[in-house]
PAVEX-930931 format. One record per residue (C-alpha): residue in one letter; x, y, z; residue number from 0. Coordinates in Angstrom, 1 decimal, decimal comma. Example, Ala and Ser with C-alpha at 12.3 -4.5 7.8 and 13.67 -1.06 7.14 Angstrom:
! residues 2
   r        x        y        z     k
   a     12,3     -4,5      7,8     0
   s     13,7     -1,1      7,1     1
This chain:
! residues 365
   r        x        y        z     k
   m      0,0      0,0      0,0     0
   i      1,3      3,3     -1,1     1
   v      0,5      6,3      1,1     2
   t      1,0      9,7     -0,4     3
   s      2,3     12,3      2,0     4
   v      0,7     15,6      1,9     5
   v      2,6     18,7      2,8     6
   f      0,6     21,6      4,4     7
   l      1,7     25,0      3,7     8
   p      1,8     27,7      6,4     9
   g     -1,5     29,2      7,1    10
   a     -3,4     25,9      6,8    11
   s     -4,9     26,1     10,3    12
   a     -8,4     26,7      8,7    13
   v     -8,6     23,0      7,6    14
   t    -11,6     21,5      9,4    15
   e    -11,9     18,0     10,9    16
   h    -14,0     16,9      8,0    17
   a    -11,4     18,1      5,5    18
   r     -8,7     16,1      7,3    19
   d    -10,8     13,0      7,2    20
   r    -11,6     13,4      3,5    21
   l     -7,9     14,1      2,8    22
   a     -6,9     11,0      4,6    23
   e     -9,5      8,9      2,7    24
   l     -8,3     10,2     -0,6    25
   s     -4,7      9,8      0,3    26
   t     -5,0      6,1      1,3    27
   g     -7,1      5,2     -1,8    28
   d    -10,0      2,8     -2,4    29
   v     -9,3     -0,4     -0,5    30
   q    -12,0     -2,4     -2,3    31
   t    -10,9     -1,6     -5,9    32
   g     -7,2     -1,4     -5,1    33
   t     -7,0      2,1     -6,7    34
   r     -4,4      4,4     -5,3    35
   h     -4,3      8,2     -6,1    36
   n     -1,0     10,1     -6,3    37
   l     -1,9     13,4     -4,9    38
   p      0,3     16,4     -5,5    39
   s      2,3     17,6     -2,6    40
   t      0,8     21,1     -2,9    41
   c     -2,7     20,0     -1,8    42
   t     -3,7     22,0      1,2    43
   t     -7,4     21,4      1,4    44
   a     -9,8     18,5      0,9    45
   r    -11,3     20,3     -2,1    46
   e     -8,0     20,6     -3,8    47
   c     -7,3     16,9     -3,2    48
   e    -10,7     16,0     -4,5    49
   h    -10,2     18,0     -7,6    50
   a     -6,8     16,4     -8,2    51
   v     -8,3     13,0     -7,8    52
   r    -11,2     13,7    -10,2    53
   t     -8,8     14,9    -12,9    54
   r     -6,1     12,3    -12,6    55
   a     -8,1      9,1    -11,7    56
   p     -9,6      8,6    -15,2    57
   m     -6,2      9,1    -16,8    58
   q     -4,6      6,5    -14,5    59
   d     -7,5      4,0    -15,1    60
   v     -7,1      4,3    -18,9    61
   t     -3,4      3,8    -18,6    62
   l     -3,8      0,8    -16,4    63
   r     -6,4     -0,7    -18,7    64
   s     -4,2     -0,2    -21,8    65
   t     -1,2     -1,7    -20,0    66
   i     -3,3     -4,8    -19,0    67
   d     -4,7     -5,1    -22,5    68
   r     -1,2     -4,9    -24,0    69
   n      0,1     -7,5    -21,6    70
   n     -2,8     -9,8    -22,3    71
   e     -2,2     -9,4    -26,1    72
   l      1,5    -10,2    -25,7    73
   f      0,6    -13,2    -23,6    74
   r     -1,8    -14,5    -26,2    75
   l      0,8    -13,9    -28,9    76
   h      3,5    -15,7    -27,0    77
   s      1,2    -18,5    -26,2    78
   r      0,3    -18,9    -29,8    79
   q      3,9    -18,9    -30,9    80
   g      4,7    -21,5    -28,2    81
   q      1,8    -23,6    -29,4    82
   i      3,0    -23,5    -33,0    83
   i      6,5    -24,4    -31,9    84
   v      5,3    -27,4    -29,9    85
   e      3,1    -28,5    -32,8    86
   g      6,0    -28,3    -35,2    87
   i      8,3    -30,3    -32,8    88
   s      5,6    -32,9    -32,3    89
   a      5,0    -33,2    -36,1    90
   s      8,7    -33,5    -36,8    91
   m      9,1    -36,1    -34,1    92
   k      6,2    -38,2    -35,5    93
   t      7,8    -37,9    -39,0    94
   e     11,2    -39,0    -37,8    95
   r      9,7    -41,8    -35,8    96
   k      7,8    -43,0    -38,9    97
   r     10,9    -42,9    -41,0    98
   a     12,8    -44,8    -38,4    99
   v     10,1    -47,5    -38,2   100
   e     10,0    -47,8    -42,0   101
   a     13,8    -48,1    -42,1   102
   v     13,8    -50,8    -39,5   103
   q     11,1    -52,7    -41,3   104
   r     12,9    -52,3    -44,6   105
   a     16,1    -53,6    -43,1   106
   a     14,2    -56,5    -41,5   107
   r     12,8    -57,4    -44,9   108
   q     16,2    -57,1    -46,7   109
   v     18,3    -58,9    -44,1   110
   p     16,8    -62,3    -43,2   111
   p     17,0    -63,4    -39,6   112
   p     19,9    -65,7    -38,8   113
   s     19,0    -69,3    -39,1   114
   k     20,8    -72,5    -38,0   115
   n     20,2    -74,0    -41,4   116
   p     22,7    -72,6    -44,0   117
   l     20,3    -73,5    -46,8   118
   d     17,5    -71,5    -45,3   119
   g     15,0    -70,9    -48,1   120
   f     15,7    -74,1    -50,0   121
   p     14,4    -74,9    -52,5   122
   l     14,8    -71,8    -54,6   123
   p     14,3    -71,4    -58,3   124
   h     17,9    -71,6    -59,4   125
   v     18,6    -74,4    -56,9   126
   w     15,7    -76,3    -58,3   127
   a     17,0    -75,8    -61,9   128
   l     20,4    -77,2    -61,0   129
   v     19,1    -80,1    -59,0   130
   v     16,5    -81,2    -61,5   131
   t     18,8    -81,0    -64,5   132
   a     21,7    -82,8    -62,8   133
   i     19,5    -85,6    -61,5   134
   t     17,6    -85,9    -64,7   135
   c     20,8    -86,1    -66,7   136
   s     22,2    -88,8    -64,4   137
   i     19,0    -90,8    -64,6   138
   c     19,1    -90,5    -68,4   139
   c     22,6    -91,8    -68,5   140
   v     21,5    -94,8    -66,5   141
   l     18,6    -95,4    -68,9   142
   m     21,0    -95,1    -71,9   143
   v     23,0    -98,1    -70,6   144
   v     19,8   -100,0    -69,8   145
   y     18,3    -99,5    -73,2   146
   a     21,4   -100,4    -75,1   147
   f     23,0   -102,9    -72,7   148
   d     22,6   -105,9    -75,0   149
   k     24,0   -104,0    -78,0   150
   c     27,4   -103,3    -76,6   151
   t     30,2   -105,8    -75,9   152
   f     33,4   -105,6    -73,8   153
   p     35,6   -103,6    -74,0   154
   n     33,2   -101,2    -75,8   155
   l     31,2   -100,4    -72,7   156
   m     31,9    -96,6    -72,4   157
   l     28,9    -94,3    -72,3   158
   s     29,9    -93,1    -75,8   159
   n     29,2    -96,6    -77,1   160
   y     25,7    -96,6    -75,8   161
   i     24,5    -93,2    -77,1   162
   i     24,8    -94,3    -80,8   163
   f     21,7    -96,5    -80,4   164
   y     18,1    -95,5    -80,2   165
   p     16,5    -94,5    -77,8   166
   s     19,7    -93,8    -75,9   167
   n     20,8    -91,1    -78,4   168
   m     17,4    -89,4    -78,0   169
   l     17,9    -89,2    -74,2   170
   a     21,4    -87,9    -74,6   171
   n     20,3    -85,2    -77,2   172
   i     17,7    -83,9    -74,7   173
   s     19,4    -84,3    -71,2   174
   w     23,0    -83,3    -72,0   175
   p     22,2    -79,9    -73,7   176
   l     19,6    -79,1    -70,9   177
   y     22,2    -79,8    -68,2   178
   a     25,0    -77,9    -70,0   179
   i     22,9    -74,8    -70,6   180
   t     21,5    -74,7    -67,1   181
   h     24,8    -75,2    -65,4   182
   a     26,5    -72,6    -67,6   183
   y     23,8    -70,1    -66,9   184
   l     24,0    -70,6    -63,2   185
   e     27,8    -70,3    -63,2   186
   f     27,5    -67,1    -65,2   187
   l     25,1    -65,7    -62,6   188
   l     27,5    -66,7    -59,8   189
   w     30,4    -65,0    -61,6   190
   q     28,3    -61,8    -62,0   191
   r     27,5    -61,9    -58,3   192
   l     31,1    -62,3    -57,3   193
   v     32,1    -59,4    -59,6   194
   a     29,3    -57,2    -58,2   195
   r     30,5    -57,9    -54,6   196
   r     34,1    -57,2    -55,7   197
   s     35,1    -60,6    -54,3   198
   p     38,7    -61,7    -54,6   199
   a     37,4    -65,1    -55,8   200
   a     35,8    -63,5    -58,9   201
   r     39,0    -63,6    -61,0   202
   i     39,6    -67,3    -60,4   203
   f     36,0    -68,2    -60,9   204
   g     35,7    -66,2    -64,0   205
   q     38,8    -67,6    -65,6   206
   t     37,9    -71,2    -64,9   207
   f     34,4    -70,5    -66,2   208
   l     35,4    -68,9    -69,5   209
   f     38,6    -70,8    -70,4   210
   v     37,9    -74,2    -68,8   211
   a     34,2    -74,9    -68,0   212
   v     32,8    -73,4    -71,3   213
   p     35,1    -75,5    -73,5   214
   a     34,2    -78,5    -71,4   215
   w     30,4    -78,0    -72,0   216
   m     31,1    -77,4    -75,7   217
   a     33,1    -80,6    -75,9   218
   q     30,3    -82,5    -74,1   219
   l     27,8    -81,4    -76,7   220
   s     30,2    -82,0    -79,5   221
   c     30,4    -85,7    -78,5   222
   l     26,7    -85,9    -79,7   223
   v     27,7    -84,6    -83,1   224
   w     30,8    -86,6    -83,7   225
   g     29,9    -90,1    -82,5   226
   i     32,5    -92,6    -81,5   227
   e     31,4    -95,1    -84,3   228
   a     31,7    -92,6    -87,2   229
   y     34,5    -90,4    -85,8   230
   p     36,5    -92,5    -83,4   231
   i     39,6    -90,3    -83,2   232
   a     37,7    -87,0    -83,1   233
   h     35,3    -88,4    -80,5   234
   t     38,2    -89,6    -78,4   235
   i     39,9    -86,3    -78,4   236
   i     36,7    -84,3    -77,7   237
   g     35,8    -86,7    -74,9   238
   g     39,3    -86,2    -73,4   239
   v     38,9    -82,4    -73,6   240
   y     35,6    -82,7    -71,7   241
   g     37,0    -84,9    -69,0   242
   a     40,2    -83,1    -68,5   243
   s     38,7    -79,6    -68,6   244
   w     36,2    -80,3    -65,8   245
   t     38,9    -82,0    -63,7   246
   i     41,1    -78,9    -64,1   247
   a     38,3    -76,5    -63,4   248
   h     37,3    -78,3    -60,1   249
   g     40,9    -78,7    -59,1   250
   i     41,7    -75,0    -59,5   251
   r     38,6    -73,9    -57,6   252
   s     39,2    -76,5    -54,9   253
   l     42,9    -75,7    -54,4   254
   h     43,0    -71,9    -55,0   255
   m     39,5    -70,5    -54,4   256
   d     37,6    -72,5    -51,8   257
   h     40,0    -71,5    -49,0   258
   m     38,7    -67,9    -49,4   259
   r     35,3    -68,9    -48,0   260
   a     36,4    -68,1    -44,5   261
   n     36,6    -64,5    -45,5   262
   p     33,2    -62,8    -45,4   263
   e     34,3    -60,4    -48,2   264
   s     34,7    -63,3    -50,6   265
   g     31,0    -63,5    -51,3   266
   l     31,2    -67,3    -51,2   267
   a     29,0    -69,5    -48,9   268
   h     30,6    -70,7    -45,7   269
   g     29,5    -73,0    -43,0   270
   e     29,3    -76,7    -42,4   271
   i     27,3    -77,6    -45,5   272
   a     29,5    -75,4    -47,7   273
   t     32,7    -77,0    -46,3   274
   f     31,2    -80,5    -46,9   275
   c     30,4    -79,6    -50,5   276
   v     34,0    -78,2    -50,9   277
   n     35,4    -81,5    -49,7   278
   i     33,2    -83,5    -52,1   279
   r     34,5    -81,4    -55,0   280
   l     38,1    -81,9    -53,8   281
   i     37,6    -85,7    -53,5   282
   c     36,2    -85,8    -57,0   283
   f     39,2    -84,0    -58,3   284
   w     41,7    -86,4    -56,7   285
   l     39,6    -89,5    -57,8   286
   e     39,5    -88,2    -61,4   287
   c     43,2    -87,5    -61,3   288
   a     43,8    -91,1    -60,1   289
   f     41,5    -92,9    -62,6   290
   g     42,1    -90,5    -65,5   291
   p     45,2    -92,4    -66,8   292
   f     43,3    -95,7    -66,9   293
   i     40,7    -94,1    -69,1   294
   i     43,3    -92,7    -71,4   295
   i     45,0    -96,1    -71,7   296
   g     41,7    -97,9    -72,2   297
   m     40,6    -95,5    -74,9   298
   l     43,8    -95,4    -76,8   299
   m     44,9    -99,0    -76,5   300
   k     41,7   -101,1    -76,2   301
   d     43,3   -104,2    -77,8   302
   l     46,6   -104,0    -76,1   303
   c     45,8   -103,1    -72,5   304
   p     45,0   -105,8    -69,9   305
   v     41,5   -106,8    -69,2   306
   w     41,4   -105,3    -65,7   307
   i     42,5   -101,9    -67,0   308
   a     39,6   -102,0    -69,5   309
   w     37,2   -102,8    -66,7   310
   v     38,6   -100,1    -64,5   311
   c     38,3    -97,7    -67,5   312
   c     34,7    -98,5    -68,1   313
   i     33,6    -98,6    -64,4   314
   s     35,5    -95,4    -63,4   315
   e     34,1    -93,5    -66,4   316
   h     30,5    -94,3    -65,5   317
   i     30,9    -93,7    -61,8   318
   f     33,3    -90,8    -61,4   319
   f     33,2    -89,0    -64,7   320
   v     29,4    -89,2    -65,2   321
   h     27,3    -89,7    -62,1   322
   y     29,7    -88,4    -59,4   323
   r     30,5    -85,4    -61,5   324
   l     26,8    -84,8    -62,4   325
   i     25,2    -85,2    -59,0   326
   l     27,7    -84,6    -56,2   327
   t     30,1    -82,2    -57,9   328
   t     27,5    -80,1    -59,6   329
   m     25,3    -79,9    -56,5   330
   s     28,3    -78,9    -54,4   331
   y     27,6    -75,3    -55,8   332
   i     24,1    -75,3    -54,1   333
   p     25,3    -73,1    -51,1   334
   d     26,7    -70,5    -53,5   335
   i     23,5    -70,6    -55,6   336
   v     21,4    -70,1    -52,4   337
   l     23,3    -66,9    -51,7   338
   l     22,7    -65,9    -55,3   339
   d     19,0    -66,4    -55,0   340
   k     18,9    -64,4    -51,7   341
   d     20,8    -61,5    -53,4   342
   l     18,4    -61,5    -56,3   343
   a     15,4    -61,6    -54,0   344
   i     16,8    -58,6    -52,0   345
   a     17,5    -56,7    -55,1   346
   r     14,0    -57,3    -56,5   347
   a     12,4    -56,4    -53,1   348
   a     14,4    -53,1    -53,1   349
   e     13,2    -52,4    -56,7   350
   r      9,6    -53,0    -55,7   351
   e      9,9    -50,7    -52,7   352
   e     11,4    -48,0    -54,9   353
   e      8,5    -48,4    -57,4   354
   e      6,0    -48,2    -54,6   355
   e      7,6    -45,1    -53,1   356
   e      7,6    -43,4    -56,6   357
   g      4,0    -44,4    -57,1   358
   g      3,1    -43,0    -53,7   359
   l      4,9    -39,7    -54,5   360
   w      3,0    -39,5    -57,8   361
   k     -0,3    -40,1    -56,0   362
   s      0,5    -37,5    -53,3   363
   d      1,3    -35,0    -56,0   364
């Protein structure tokens, strides 16, 4: 409470008791409304103080109201600004949270959860293609021998001696090209995958594919054109190229490439099943190296070699160079093809997401 002091000038003895009370009332202000009046210090009578209050009170009330209104307006303005800021922060937080959830969901779709099974997702399209063609070709080779078993005599019991008869030649003309084309296509995709991942194994795999495996498949199909009965020398040379080429290809990959599987940057499959398949391929390589000389001797010197060598030649050719190579060695690439299918599936899923996002942007526009 502010009390305004009043100074009485000399000669103010004529102030009555009523004037003093009125002066005290005006000086202390209105207690109920909380209004205080600043009286001039020259007021000597109650009338002068009353006059001062009447002239100055309206001005003070207007000033007070304008100040209150201005403060209220500033408060509303600041409250609105604060509300806008809070709404903007809330909207940005919701947007960032949505983006983070979408990123996590996208990552969860692209990166499959870890599984104890290295062949998680089997069977896949390319794996099916390799398995079906390899097993079909092996079964057809067995049927070739069954259909023409009574038409061939020892020592002419090689697979090349059976395919010159019908229907064995029909089975060979269907199954061999199907297998060669499928296997070549899958190895080409594997090579592309290793190159895309900048794998250190890409160079070895690509060189063995282009300069060893492709000539081997071409030699295999050429044996259907130049039969052993009509072109014995050419057929023998072409068959030797096929057998030696695949042995060299598997040997180089087993000795110089498969040890890279322990490195995650190699892009090759690793794990127990992959290691097992690598060992199968390595065993096939050593067996073909061990029995290859017997086949060469049996093919070049049929009439001069001992009987047991001729039998070893025929049996090893059917077992190791046909069925073992077709089924076990070919299917030893299944872990790598599983990774290939997963990479292709991830790439296609990413393309679909990009197309959906572009479509959503066009719709929103």
